[in-house]
C-alpha positions in Angstrom: 65.2 79.4 -125.3 64.8 82.5 -123.3 66.1 85.8 -124.8 67.8 88.3 -122.6 68.6 91.9 -123.5 71.7 93.6 -121.9 71.1 97.3 -122.5 73.7 99.7 -121.2 76.7 102.0 -121.7 80.4 101.5 -122.1 80.6 99.2 -119.1 78.1 96.9 -120.8 79.9 97.3 -124.1 83.1 96.2 -122.4 85.3 99.3 -122.5 88.9 98.6 -121.4 90.2 101.4 -119.2 93.9 100.8 -120.0 93.7 101.2 -123.8 90.1 102.3 -124.7 89.6 99.0 -126.6 86.9 96.4 -126.0 87.2 93.3 -123.9 86.7 90.2 -125.9 83.4 88.2 -125.6 84.9 85.8 -123.1 85.9 88.7 -120.8 83.1 91.4 -120.9 80.3 90.6 -118.5 77.7 90.1 -121.3 79.8 87.5 -122.9 80.7 85.7 -119.7 76.9 85.7 -118.9 76.2 84.2 -122.4 78.7 81.4 -121.7 77.1 80.7 -118.3 73.7 80.5 -119.8 74.6 78.6 -123.0 71.8 76.3 -124.1 69.3 78.1 -121.8 69.2 81.7 -122.9 70.2 83.8 -125.9 72.1 87.0 -124.8 71.5 90.1 -126.9 74.3 92.6 -126.3 73.3 96.2 -126.6 76.0 98.2 -124.9 77.1 101.5 -126.4 80.0 103.8 -125.4 78.8 107.2 -124.0 75.1 106.2 -123.9 72.9 108.2 -121.6 69.6 107.3 -119.9 67.6 110.5 -120.3 70.0 113.3 -121.4 69.7 114.0 -125.1 73.1 112.9 -126.4 74.5 115.0 -129.2 76.0 111.9 -130.7 72.5 110.8 -131.8 69.6 108.5 -131.1 71.6 105.4 -130.5 73.5 107.1 -127.7 70.3 108.4 -126.0 68.8 105.6 -123.9 65.1 106.5 -123.9 65.2 107.1 -127.7 66.9 103.9 -128.8 65.4 101.4 -126.3 62.0 101.2 -128.0 63.7 100.3 -131.3 65.8 97.6 -129.7 62.7 96.2 -128.0 61.1 95.5 -131.4 61.7 91.8 -130.8 60.5 89.8 -127.8 62.6 89.5 -124.7 62.0 87.5 -121.5 64.4 89.4 -119.4 65.7 93.0 -119.8 68.8 94.2 -118.0 69.2 98.0 -117.7 72.5 99.5 -116.9 72.7 103.2 -117.8 72.9 106.6 -115.9 76.6 107.3 -115.5 77.0 109.3 -118.6 74.0 111.5 -117.6 76.3 112.9 -114.9 78.6 114.5 -117.5 78.8 118.1 -116.4 77.7 119.4 -119.8 74.2 118.0 -119.2 74.0 119.6 -115.7 71.4 117.0 -114.7 69.9 116.9 -111.2 69.5 113.7 -109.2 65.8 114.2 -109.4 65.9 114.4 -113.1 68.1 111.3 -113.3 65.6 109.4 -111.1 62.7 110.4 -113.2 64.6 109.5 -116.3 65.5 106.0 -115.1 61.9 105.6 -114.0 60.8 106.6 -117.5 63.2 104.1 -119.1 61.6 101.3 -117.1 58.2 102.4 -118.1 59.3 102.3 -121.8 60.6 98.8 -121.2 57.3 97.7 -119.7 55.3 99.2 -122.5 57.4 97.5 -125.2 58.1 94.3 -123.4 55.2 93.8 -121.1 56.0 90.2 -120.3 59.7 90.7 -119.6 61.3 90.6 -116.1 63.5 93.7 -115.6 66.8 93.7 -113.8 68.0 97.2 -112.8 71.7 97.6 -112.2 72.9 100.6 -110.1 76.1 101.9 -111.7 79.2 101.9 -109.7 80.3 105.2 -108.1 82.9 107.3 -109.9 86.4 107.5 -108.4 88.5 110.6 -108.0 90.8 109.2 -110.7 88.4 110.2 -113.3 89.5 113.8 -112.9 93.1 112.8 -113.9 92.0 110.8 -116.9 90.9 111.5 -120.5 87.3 111.7 -119.1 88.1 114.8 -117.1 86.8 116.6 -120.2 83.3 115.1 -119.4 83.1 114.6 -115.6 83.9 116.8 -112.7 83.8 116.8 -108.9 80.1 117.3 -108.9 79.7 114.2 -111.1 81.5 112.2 -108.5 79.4 113.5 -105.7 76.2 112.8 -107.6 77.3 109.2 -108.4 77.4 108.5 -104.7 73.6 108.6 -104.7 73.3 105.9 -107.4 72.5 103.0 -105.0 69.7 104.7 -103.1 68.1 106.2 -106.3 68.1 102.9 -108.2 66.9 100.9 -105.3 64.0 103.3 -104.8 63.1 103.0 -108.5 63.3 99.2 -108.5 61.0 99.0 -105.5 58.5 101.4 -107.1 58.6 99.6 -110.4 58.9 96.1 -108.9 62.1 95.2 -110.7 64.9 93.0 -109.7 67.8 95.1 -108.3 71.6 94.7 -108.3 73.8 97.3 -106.7 77.1 97.0 -108.5 78.8 98.9 -105.7 78.3 95.8 -103.5 80.2 93.6 -105.9 82.8 95.7 -107.7 84.4 99.2 -108.0 85.6 101.1 -111.0 89.2 100.8 -112.1 91.8 103.1 -110.6 93.1 103.6 -114.1 90.3 106.0 -115.3 87.9 106.0 -112.3 85.0 105.1 -114.6 85.3 101.6 -116.2 85.7 98.1 -115.0 88.6 95.7 -114.9 88.4 92.2 -116.4 88.0 90.7 -113.0 85.1 93.1 -112.2 83.3 92.0 -115.4 83.5 88.4 -114.3 82.1 89.2 -110.8 79.2 91.2 -112.4 78.4 88.3 -114.8 78.2 85.7 -111.9 76.0 88.0 -109.8 73.6 88.6 -112.7 73.7 84.9 -113.5 72.5 84.1 -110.0 69.6 86.5 -110.3 68.6 85.1 -113.7 68.6 81.6 -112.3 66.3 82.7 -109.6 63.9 84.2 -112.1 63.9 81.2 -114.3 63.4 78.8 -111.4 60.4 80.8 -110.2 58.9 80.7 -113.7 59.3 77.0 -113.9 57.7 76.5 -110.4 54.8 78.7 -111.5 54.3 76.6 -114.6 
């Protein structure tokens, strides 16, 4: 059975925008994906609220992508899904787009070093909405965060082409909730799961054909 790692932030964890809870396993995209692939693949959920890609998170190692990922990759994976970067745009980090691009590029290099035989699927985060400035998260994100997030698709696409990864632009499938301008609705999680499922099926079928 193939093992798939879903590595990401609160939108991988399954944060509910209405009440700050967590979607159940049958609702969050990682769980829906697990149900779609039951009997074929084992899904390892590694979503974490407030996790960054490259910014050193004051909450600790688990919340800092490039620091925790090597520890998670201490077991073998056939496919690694990477979905981080939004939290790096918190204004306290003052990160530039170039720094974000280099950070995401570095995260993929870490993945290749620790899981050299794994296929990598890179997800471009969805752009932030103006509503984030009227939510609890206005303490973390500002207008510049929103403007920077508009560049997610082009940045992540460039990285995926350079690193020869599979690429999914979440902006082509879903948008963040109007409730907090940051997280996904239950319906969006389902759409994400089905899109990833189609890419994984393509990867698995190619591997079978090669064999």
